[in-house]
TIMI-788432 format. One record per atom (N, C-alpha, C): residue in one letter; residue number from 1; atom name; x, y, z. Coordinates in Angstrom, 1 decimal, decimal comma. Layout:
BEGIN
A	NUM	CA	X	Y	Z
...
//
This chain:
BEGIN
X	1	N	101,9	70,2	0,7
X	1	CA	101,9	68,7	0,9
X	1	C	102,5	68,3	2,3
X	2	N	103,6	68,9	2,6
X	2	CA	104,2	68,7	3,9
X	2	C	103,3	69,0	5,0
X	3	N	102,6	70,2	4,9
X	3	CA	101,7	70,6	5,9
X	3	C	100,5	69,6	6,1
X	4	N	100,0	69,0	5,1
X	4	CA	98,9	68,0	5,2
X	4	C	99,5	66,7	5,9
X	5	N	100,7	66,4	5,5
X	5	CA	101,3	65,2	6,0
X	5	C	101,6	65,4	7,5
X	6	N	102,1	66,6	7,9
X	6	CA	102,3	66,9	9,3
X	6	C	101,0	66,9	10,1
X	7	N	100,0	67,5	9,6
X	7	CA	98,7	67,5	10,3
X	7	C	98,1	66,1	10,4
X	8	N	98,3	65,3	9,4
X	8	CA	97,8	63,9	9,5
X	8	C	98,6	63,1	10,5
X	9	N	99,9	63,3	10,6
X	9	CA	100,8	62,7	11,5
X	9	C	100,4	63,1	13,0
X	10	N	100,1	64,4	13,2
X	10	CA	99,7	64,8	14,5
X	10	C	98,4	64,2	14,9
X	11	N	97,5	64,1	14,0
X	11	CA	96,2	63,5	14,3
X	11	C	96,3	62,0	14,6
X	12	N	97,2	61,3	13,9
X	12	CA	97,5	59,9	14,2
X	12	C	98,2	59,7	15,5
X	13	N	99,0	60,7	15,8
X	13	CA	99,8	60,6	17,1
X	13	C	98,9	60,6	18,3
X	14	N	97,8	61,2	18,2
X	14	CA	96,9	61,3	19,4
X	14	C	95,9	60,1	19,4
X	15	N	95,9	59,2	18,4
X	15	CA	95,0	58,1	18,3
X	15	C	95,4	57,1	19,4
X	16	N	94,4	56,3	19,8
X	16	CA	94,6	55,4	20,9
X	16	C	95,5	54,2	20,5
X	17	N	95,6	53,9	19,2
X	17	CA	96,5	52,8	18,8
X	17	C	97,9	53,3	18,5
X	18	N	98,2	54,6	18,7
X	18	CA	99,6	55,1	18,4
X	18	C	100,6	54,4	19,2
X	19	N	100,4	54,2	20,5
X	19	CA	101,5	53,5	21,3
X	19	C	101,9	52,2	20,8
X	20	N	100,9	51,4	20,3
X	20	CA	101,3	50,1	19,7
X	20	C	102,2	50,3	18,4
X	21	N	101,8	51,3	17,6
X	21	CA	102,6	51,5	16,4
X	21	C	104,0	52,0	16,8
X	22	N	104,1	52,8	17,9
X	22	CA	105,4	53,3	18,3
X	22	C	106,3	52,1	18,8
X	23	N	105,7	51,2	19,6
X	23	CA	106,4	50,0	20,1
X	23	C	106,9	49,1	18,9
X	24	N	106,0	48,9	17,9
X	24	CA	106,4	48,1	16,8
X	24	C	107,5	48,7	16,0
X	25	N	107,4	50,0	15,7
X	25	CA	108,4	50,7	14,9
X	25	C	109,8	50,7	15,7
X	26	N	109,7	50,9	17,0
X	26	CA	110,9	50,9	17,9
X	26	C	111,6	49,6	17,9
X	27	N	110,8	48,5	17,9
X	27	CA	111,3	47,1	17,9
X	27	C	112,0	46,9	16,5
X	28	N	111,2	47,1	15,5
X	28	CA	111,7	46,8	14,1
X	28	C	112,9	47,6	13,7
X	29	N	113,0	48,9	14,1
X	29	CA	114,1	49,8	13,8
X	29	C	115,4	49,3	14,3
X	30	N	115,3	48,6	15,4
X	30	CA	116,6	48,1	16,1
X	30	C	117,1	46,8	15,4
X	31	N	116,4	46,2	14,5
X	31	CA	116,9	45,0	13,9
X	31	C	116,8	44,9	12,4
X	32	N	115,7	45,5	11,8
X	32	CA	115,6	45,4	10,3
X	32	C	115,1	46,7	9,6
X	33	N	114,3	47,5	10,3
X	33	CA	113,6	48,6	9,7
X	33	C	114,4	49,9	9,6
X	34	N	114,4	50,6	8,5
X	34	CA	115,3	51,8	8,3
X	34	C	114,7	53,1	8,9
X	35	N	113,5	53,1	9,3
X	35	CA	112,9	54,4	9,7
X	35	C	112,9	54,5	11,3
X	36	N	113,5	55,5	11,8
X	36	CA	113,6	55,6	13,3
X	36	C	112,3	55,9	14,0
X	37	N	112,1	55,5	15,2
X	37	CA	110,8	55,7	15,9
X	37	C	110,6	57,2	16,2
X	38	N	111,6	58,1	16,1
X	38	CA	111,4	59,5	16,3
X	38	C	110,3	60,1	15,5
X	39	N	110,0	59,5	14,3
X	39	CA	109,0	60,0	13,5
X	39	C	107,6	59,9	14,1
X	40	N	107,5	58,9	15,0
X	40	CA	106,2	58,8	15,8
X	40	C	106,4	59,4	17,2
X	41	N	107,5	59,2	17,8
X	41	CA	107,7	59,7	19,2
X	41	C	107,5	61,2	19,3
X	42	N	108,1	61,9	18,4
X	42	CA	108,0	63,4	18,4
X	42	C	106,6	63,9	18,3
X	43	N	105,8	63,5	17,3
X	43	CA	104,5	64,0	17,3
X	43	C	103,6	63,5	18,4
X	44	N	103,9	62,3	18,9
X	44	CA	103,1	61,7	20,0
X	44	C	103,3	62,5	21,3
X	45	N	104,5	62,9	21,5
X	45	CA	104,8	63,7	22,7
X	45	C	104,3	65,1	22,5
X	46	N	104,4	65,7	21,3
X	46	CA	103,8	67,0	21,1
X	46	C	102,3	67,0	21,2
X	47	N	101,7	65,9	20,8
X	47	CA	100,2	65,8	20,9
X	47	C	99,7	65,6	22,4
X	48	N	100,5	64,8	23,2
X	48	CA	100,2	64,5	24,6
X	48	C	101,4	64,6	25,4
X	49	N	101,8	65,8	25,8
X	49	CA	103,0	66,0	26,6
X	49	C	103,0	65,2	27,9
X	50	N	101,9	65,0	28,5
X	50	CA	101,8	64,3	29,8
X	50	C	102,3	62,9	29,7
X	51	N	102,3	62,3	28,5
X	51	CA	102,7	60,9	28,3
X	51	C	104,1	60,8	27,8
X	52	N	104,9	61,9	27,9
X	52	CA	106,3	61,9	27,3
X	52	C	107,1	60,8	27,9
X	53	N	107,1	60,6	29,2
X	53	CA	107,9	59,6	29,9
X	53	C	107,5	58,2	29,6
X	54	N	106,2	58,0	29,5
X	54	CA	105,7	56,7	29,1
X	54	C	106,1	56,3	27,7
X	55	N	106,0	57,3	26,8
X	55	CA	106,4	57,0	25,4
X	55	C	107,9	56,8	25,3
X	56	N	108,7	57,5	26,0
X	56	CA	110,2	57,3	26,0
X	56	C	110,5	55,9	26,6
X	57	N	109,8	55,5	27,6
X	57	CA	110,0	54,2	28,2
X	57	C	109,6	53,1	27,2
X	58	N	108,5	53,3	26,5
X	58	CA	108,0	52,3	25,5
X	58	C	109,1	52,2	24,4
X	59	N	109,5	53,3	23,9
X	59	CA	110,6	53,3	22,9
X	59	C	111,8	52,6	23,3
X	60	N	112,3	52,9	24,5
X	60	CA	113,5	52,2	25,1
X	60	C	113,3	50,7	25,2
X	61	N	112,3	50,3	25,8
X	61	CA	112,1	48,9	26,0
X	61	C	111,9	48,1	24,7
X	62	N	111,1	48,6	23,8
X	62	CA	110,8	48,0	22,5
X	62	C	112,1	48,0	21,7
X	63	N	112,9	49,1	21,8
X	63	CA	114,1	49,2	21,0
X	63	C	115,2	48,2	21,5
X	64	N	115,3	48,0	22,8
X	64	CA	116,3	47,1	23,4
X	64	C	115,8	45,7	23,0
X	65	N	114,5	45,4	23,1
X	65	CA	114,1	44,0	22,7
X	65	C	114,3	43,8	21,2
X	66	N	114,1	44,8	20,4
X	66	CA	114,4	44,7	19,0
X	66	C	115,9	44,5	18,7
X	67	N	116,7	45,2	19,6
X	67	CA	118,1	45,1	19,5
X	67	C	118,6	43,6	19,8
X	68	N	117,9	43,0	20,8
X	68	CA	118,1	41,6	21,1
X	68	C	117,8	40,7	19,9
X	69	N	116,7	41,1	19,2
X	69	CA	116,4	40,3	17,9
X	69	C	117,5	40,5	16,9
X	70	N	118,0	41,7	16,8
X	70	CA	119,2	41,9	15,9
X	70	C	120,4	41,2	16,3
X	71	N	120,7	41,1	17,6
X	71	CA	121,8	40,4	18,1
X	71	C	121,6	38,9	17,8
X	72	N	120,4	38,4	17,9
X	72	CA	120,1	37,0	17,6
X	72	C	120,3	36,7	16,1
X	73	N	119,9	37,6	15,3
X	73	CA	120,1	37,5	13,9
X	73	C	121,6	37,3	13,6
X	74	N	122,4	38,2	14,2
X	74	CA	123,8	38,1	14,0
X	74	C	124,4	36,9	14,5
X	75	N	124,0	36,5	15,7
X	75	CA	124,6	35,3	16,4
X	75	C	124,2	34,0	15,8
X	76	N	122,9	33,8	15,4
X	76	CA	122,4	32,5	15,0
X	76	C	122,0	32,4	13,5
X	77	N	121,8	33,5	12,9
X	77	CA	121,3	33,5	11,5
X	77	C	122,2	34,4	10,6
X	78	N	123,5	34,5	10,9
X	78	CA	124,4	35,4	10,2
X	78	C	124,4	35,1	8,7
X	79	N	124,7	33,9	8,3
X	79	CA	124,8	33,6	6,9
X	79	C	123,4	33,7	6,2
X	80	N	122,4	33,3	6,8
X	80	CA	121,1	33,3	6,1
X	80	C	120,4	34,7	6,1
X	81	N	120,5	35,4	7,2
X	81	CA	119,9	36,7	7,3
X	81	C	120,8	37,9	7,4
X	82	N	121,8	37,8	8,2
X	82	CA	122,6	39,0	8,5
X	82	C	123,4	39,4	7,4
X	83	N	124,0	38,5	6,7
X	83	CA	124,9	38,9	5,5
X	83	C	124,1	39,7	4,5
X	84	N	122,9	39,3	4,1
X	84	CA	122,1	40,1	3,1
X	84	C	121,7	41,4	3,7
X	85	N	121,4	41,5	5,0
X	85	CA	121,0	42,8	5,6
X	85	C	122,2	43,7	5,6
X	86	N	123,3	43,2	6,1
X	86	CA	124,6	44,0	6,1
X	86	C	124,9	44,4	4,7
X	87	N	124,8	43,5	3,7
X	87	CA	125,0	43,9	2,3
X	87	C	124,1	45,0	1,8
X	88	N	122,8	44,9	2,2
X	88	CA	121,9	45,9	1,8
X	88	C	122,3	47,3	2,3
X	89	N	122,9	47,4	3,5
X	89	CA	123,3	48,6	4,0
X	89	C	124,8	49,0	3,6
X	90	N	125,4	48,1	2,7
X	90	CA	126,7	48,4	2,2
X	90	C	127,8	48,1	3,2
X	91	N	127,6	47,2	4,1
X	91	CA	128,6	46,9	5,1
X	91	C	129,2	45,5	5,0
X	92	N	128,7	44,7	4,1
X	92	CA	129,2	43,3	4,0
X	92	C	130,7	43,1	3,8
X	93	N	131,3	43,9	2,9
X	93	CA	132,7	43,7	2,6
X	93	C	133,6	44,1	3,8
X	94	N	133,2	45,1	4,5
X	94	CA	134,1	45,6	5,6
X	94	C	133,8	44,8	6,9
X	95	N	132,9	43,9	6,9
X	95	CA	132,5	43,3	8,1
X	95	C	133,6	42,4	8,7
X	96	N	134,4	41,7	8,0
X	96	CA	135,4	40,8	8,5
X	96	C	136,5	41,7	9,3
X	97	N	136,9	42,8	8,7
X	97	CA	137,9	43,7	9,3
X	97	C	137,3	44,3	10,6
X	98	N	136,0	44,7	10,4
X	98	CA	135,3	45,3	11,6
X	98	C	135,2	44,3	12,7
X	99	N	134,9	43,0	12,5
X	99	CA	134,7	42,0	13,5
X	99	C	135,9	41,8	14,4
X	100	N	137,1	41,9	13,7
X	100	CA	138,4	41,7	14,5
X	100	C	138,5	42,8	15,6
X	101	N	138,1	44,0	15,3
X	101	CA	138,3	45,1	16,3
X	101	C	137,0	45,3	17,2
X	102	N	136,0	44,7	16,8
X	102	CA	134,7	45,1	17,4
X	102	C	134,6	44,9	18,9
X	103	N	134,9	43,7	19,3
X	103	CA	134,6	43,4	20,7
X	103	C	135,5	44,2	21,7
X	104	N	136,6	44,6	21,2
X	104	CA	137,5	45,5	22,1
X	104	C	136,7	46,8	22,4
X	105	N	136,0	47,3	21,5
X	105	CA	135,3	48,6	21,7
X	105	C	133,8	48,4	21,6
X	106	N	133,3	47,2	21,7
X	106	CA	131,9	46,9	21,5
X	106	C	130,9	47,7	22,3
X	107	N	131,1	47,8	23,6
X	107	CA	130,2	48,6	24,5
X	107	C	130,1	50,0	24,0
X	108	N	131,2	50,6	23,7
X	108	CA	131,2	52,0	23,2
X	108	C	130,6	52,1	21,8
X	109	N	130,8	51,2	21,0
X	109	CA	130,2	51,2	19,6
X	109	C	128,7	51,1	19,7
X	110	N	128,2	50,2	20,6
X	110	CA	126,7	50,0	20,8
X	110	C	126,2	51,3	21,3
X	111	N	126,9	51,9	22,3
X	111	CA	126,4	53,2	22,9
X	111	C	126,3	54,3	21,8
X	112	N	127,4	54,4	21,1
X	112	CA	127,5	55,5	20,0
X	112	C	126,3	55,3	19,0
X	113	N	126,1	54,1	18,6
X	113	CA	125,1	53,8	17,6
X	113	C	123,7	54,0	18,1
X	114	N	123,6	53,8	19,4
X	114	CA	122,3	53,9	20,1
X	114	C	121,8	55,3	20,3
X	115	N	122,7	56,3	20,3
X	115	CA	122,3	57,7	20,5
X	115	C	122,4	58,6	19,3
X	116	N	123,0	58,1	18,2
X	116	CA	123,2	58,9	17,0
X	116	C	122,3	58,4	15,9
X	117	N	122,3	59,2	14,8
X	117	CA	121,6	58,7	13,6
X	117	C	122,2	57,5	12,9
X	118	N	123,3	57,0	13,4
X	118	CA	124,0	55,8	12,8
X	118	C	122,9	54,7	12,9
X	119	N	122,8	53,9	11,8
X	119	CA	121,8	52,8	11,8
X	119	C	122,1	51,8	12,9
X	120	N	121,3	51,8	13,9
X	120	CA	121,5	50,9	15,1
X	120	C	121,4	49,5	14,7
X	121	N	120,6	49,1	13,8
X	121	CA	120,4	47,7	13,4
X	121	C	121,7	47,1	12,9
X	122	N	122,5	47,9	12,3
X	122	CA	123,8	47,3	11,8
X	122	C	124,6	46,9	13,0
X	123	N	124,6	47,7	14,1
X	123	CA	125,4	47,4	15,3
X	123	C	124,8	46,2	16,0
X	124	N	123,4	46,1	16,1
X	124	CA	122,8	45,0	16,8
X	124	C	123,2	43,7	16,2
X	125	N	123,1	43,7	14,8
X	125	CA	123,5	42,4	14,1
X	125	C	124,9	42,1	14,2
X	126	N	125,8	43,2	14,1
X	126	CA	127,2	43,0	14,3
X	126	C	127,6	42,5	15,6
X	127	N	126,9	42,9	16,7
X	127	CA	127,2	42,5	18,0
X	127	C	126,9	41,0	18,2
X	128	N	125,9	40,5	17,6
X	128	CA	125,6	39,1	17,7
X	128	C	126,6	38,3	16,8
X	129	N	126,9	38,8	15,6
X	129	CA	127,8	38,1	14,7
X	129	C	129,2	38,0	15,2
X	130	N	129,7	39,0	16,0
X	130	CA	131,0	39,1	16,5
X	130	C	131,1	38,4	17,9
X	131	N	130,0	38,0	18,4
X	131	CA	130,0	37,4	19,7
X	131	C	130,2	38,4	20,9
X	132	N	129,7	39,6	20,7
X	132	CA	129,8	40,6	21,9
X	132	C	129,0	40,0	23,0
X	133	N	129,5	39,9	24,2
X	133	CA	128,8	39,3	25,3
X	133	C	127,4	40,0	25,5
X	134	N	126,4	39,2	25,6
X	134	CA	125,0	39,7	25,7
X	134	C	124,8	40,7	26,9
X	135	N	125,4	40,4	28,1
X	135	CA	125,2	41,4	29,2
X	135	C	125,8	42,8	28,8
X	136	N	126,9	42,8	28,1
X	136	CA	127,5	44,1	27,7
X	136	C	126,6	44,8	26,7
X	137	N	126,1	44,0	25,7
X	137	CA	125,2	44,5	24,7
X	137	C	124,0	45,1	25,4
X	138	N	123,4	44,4	26,3
X	138	CA	122,1	44,8	26,9
X	138	C	122,3	46,1	27,7
X	139	N	123,4	46,2	28,5
X	139	CA	123,6	47,4	29,3
X	139	C	123,9	48,6	28,4
X	140	N	124,7	48,4	27,4
X	140	CA	125,0	49,5	26,5
X	140	C	123,8	50,0	25,8
X	141	N	123,0	49,0	25,4
X	141	CA	121,7	49,3	24,6
X	141	C	120,7	50,1	25,5
X	142	N	120,5	49,6	26,7
X	142	CA	119,6	50,3	27,6
X	142	C	120,1	51,7	27,9
X	143	N	121,3	51,9	28,2
X	143	CA	121,9	53,2	28,5
X	143	C	121,7	54,1	27,2
X	144	N	122,1	53,6	26,1
X	144	CA	122,1	54,5	24,9
X	144	C	120,7	54,8	24,4
X	145	N	119,9	53,8	24,3
X	145	CA	118,5	54,0	23,8
X	145	C	117,7	54,8	24,8
X	146	N	117,9	54,5	26,1
X	146	CA	117,2	55,3	27,1
X	146	C	117,6	56,8	27,0
X	147	N	118,9	57,0	26,9
X	147	CA	119,4	58,4	26,8
X	147	C	118,8	59,1	25,6
X	148	N	118,8	58,4	24,5
X	148	CA	118,3	59,0	23,2
X	148	C	116,8	59,4	23,4
X	149	N	116,0	58,4	23,8
X	149	CA	114,6	58,7	23,8
X	149	C	114,1	59,6	24,9
X	150	N	114,8	59,5	26,1
X	150	CA	114,4	60,3	27,2
X	150	C	114,9	61,8	27,0
X	151	N	116,0	62,0	26,3
X	151	CA	116,4	63,3	26,0
X	151	C	115,4	64,0	25,0
X	152	N	115,0	63,2	24,0
X	152	CA	114,0	63,8	23,1
X	152	C	112,7	64,1	23,8
X	153	N	112,2	63,1	24,7
X	153	CA	111,0	63,3	25,4
X	153	C	111,1	64,5	26,4
X	154	N	112,2	64,6	27,0
X	154	CA	112,4	65,7	28,0
X	154	C	112,4	67,1	27,3
X	155	N	113,1	67,2	26,2
X	155	CA	113,1	68,4	25,4
X	155	C	111,7	68,8	25,0
X	156	N	111,0	67,8	24,5
X	156	CA	109,6	68,1	24,0
X	156	C	108,7	68,4	25,2
X	157	N	108,9	67,7	26,3
X	157	CA	108,0	67,9	27,5
X	157	C	108,2	69,3	28,1
X	158	N	109,5	69,7	28,3
X	158	CA	109,8	71,0	28,9
X	158	C	109,7	72,2	28,0
X	159	N	110,0	71,9	26,7
X	159	CA	110,0	73,1	25,8
X	159	C	109,0	72,7	24,6
X	160	N	108,0	72,0	24,9
X	160	CA	107,1	71,5	23,8
X	160	C	106,5	72,5	23,0
X	161	N	105,7	73,5	23,6
X	161	CA	105,0	74,5	22,7
X	161	C	106,0	75,3	21,8
X	162	N	107,1	75,8	22,3
X	162	CA	108,0	76,5	21,3
X	162	C	108,6	75,6	20,3
X	163	N	108,9	74,3	20,6
X	163	CA	109,4	73,4	19,6
X	163	C	108,3	73,1	18,6
X	164	N	107,1	72,9	19,0
X	164	CA	106,0	72,6	18,1
X	164	C	105,8	73,8	17,2
X	165	N	105,8	75,0	17,8
X	165	CA	105,7	76,2	17,0
X	165	C	106,8	76,3	15,9
X	166	N	108,1	76,0	16,4
X	166	CA	109,2	76,0	15,5
X	166	C	109,0	75,1	14,3
X	167	N	108,6	73,8	14,7
X	167	CA	108,4	72,8	13,6
X	167	C	107,3	73,2	12,7
X	168	N	106,2	73,8	13,2
X	168	CA	105,1	74,1	12,3
X	168	C	105,5	75,3	11,4
X	169	N	106,3	76,3	11,9
X	169	CA	106,7	77,4	11,1
X	169	C	107,8	77,1	10,1
X	170	N	108,6	76,1	10,4
X	170	CA	109,7	75,7	9,6
X	170	C	109,7	74,3	9,1
X	171	N	108,5	73,8	8,7
X	171	CA	108,3	72,4	8,4
X	171	C	109,2	71,9	7,3
X	172	N	109,4	72,7	6,3
X	172	CA	110,3	72,3	5,2
X	172	C	111,7	72,1	5,7
X	173	N	112,2	73,0	6,5
X	173	CA	113,6	72,9	7,1
X	173	C	113,7	71,7	8,0
X	174	N	112,8	71,5	8,8
X	174	CA	112,8	70,4	9,8
X	174	C	112,8	69,1	9,0
X	175	N	111,9	69,0	8,0
X	175	CA	111,9	67,8	7,2
X	175	C	113,2	67,5	6,4
X	176	N	113,8	68,6	5,9
X	176	CA	115,1	68,4	5,2
X	176	C	116,2	68,0	6,1
X	177	N	116,2	68,6	7,3
X	177	CA	117,2	68,2	8,3
X	177	C	117,1	66,8	8,7
X	178	N	115,8	66,3	8,9
X	178	CA	115,6	64,9	9,2
X	178	C	116,1	64,0	8,1
X	179	N	115,8	64,3	6,9
X	179	CA	116,2	63,5	5,8
X	179	C	117,7	63,4	5,7
X	180	N	118,4	64,6	5,9
X	180	CA	119,8	64,7	5,8
X	180	C	120,4	63,8	6,9
X	181	N	119,9	63,9	8,1
X	181	CA	120,4	63,1	9,2
X	181	C	120,2	61,6	9,0
X	182	N	119,0	61,2	8,5
X	182	CA	118,7	59,8	8,2
X	182	C	119,7	59,3	7,2
X	183	N	119,8	59,9	6,0
X	183	CA	120,7	59,4	5,0
X	183	C	122,1	59,6	5,3
X	184	N	122,5	60,6	6,2
X	184	CA	123,8	60,8	6,6
X	184	C	124,3	59,6	7,5
X	185	N	123,3	59,1	8,3
X	185	CA	123,7	57,9	9,1
X	185	C	124,0	56,7	8,3
X	186	N	123,2	56,5	7,2
X	186	CA	123,4	55,4	6,3
X	186	C	124,7	55,6	5,5
X	187	N	125,0	56,8	5,1
X	187	CA	126,3	57,1	4,4
X	187	C	127,4	56,9	5,3
X	188	N	127,3	57,2	6,6
X	188	CA	128,4	57,0	7,6
X	188	C	128,8	55,5	7,6
X	189	N	127,8	54,6	7,5
X	189	CA	128,0	53,2	7,5
X	189	C	129,0	52,8	6,4
X	190	N	128,8	53,4	5,2
X	190	CA	129,6	53,0	4,1
X	190	C	131,1	53,5	4,2
X	191	N	131,3	54,5	5,1
X	191	CA	132,7	55,0	5,2
X	191	C	133,4	54,5	6,4
X	192	N	132,7	53,7	7,3
X	192	CA	133,4	53,1	8,4
X	192	C	133,9	51,7	8,1
//
């Protein structure tokens, strides 16, 4: 079943509409959606390595714009939208304590969340809710998201065929690792 899903994903990744989907997922993941754009970015770069830098740029731009939407949710719609979203991710109760210390380390927090499996949407919303200055948020987001997506694209571009071979031979392991990292990021939210 994983093999069919992988083959289907690779065929979709080469489709002409794939960049639109990548942009939409990158935008939504930064504000409300739980699935990272890497699920599309990786197969798209593996399918068309020559477009690695364009895909990384698309992910970065869409993700930062989505992050701005998350910041706006936190800043302007905290009670109506942000509190339920933070509650969904198990972060509602700790938010008040978190907000007191947030702006002191805000740029580093945004950067850390932007490059790790930590749910970035929690940080984008928190940045708006705590009043993290928008220029600080934008610079940290561009640096973090750019680093994350360009490192992935560079690895796949320069070492693409061996990585693709590794993924195809160890599909079960790669899928399990991805799931562990994804849920590990959400679990980390509960402990911070």
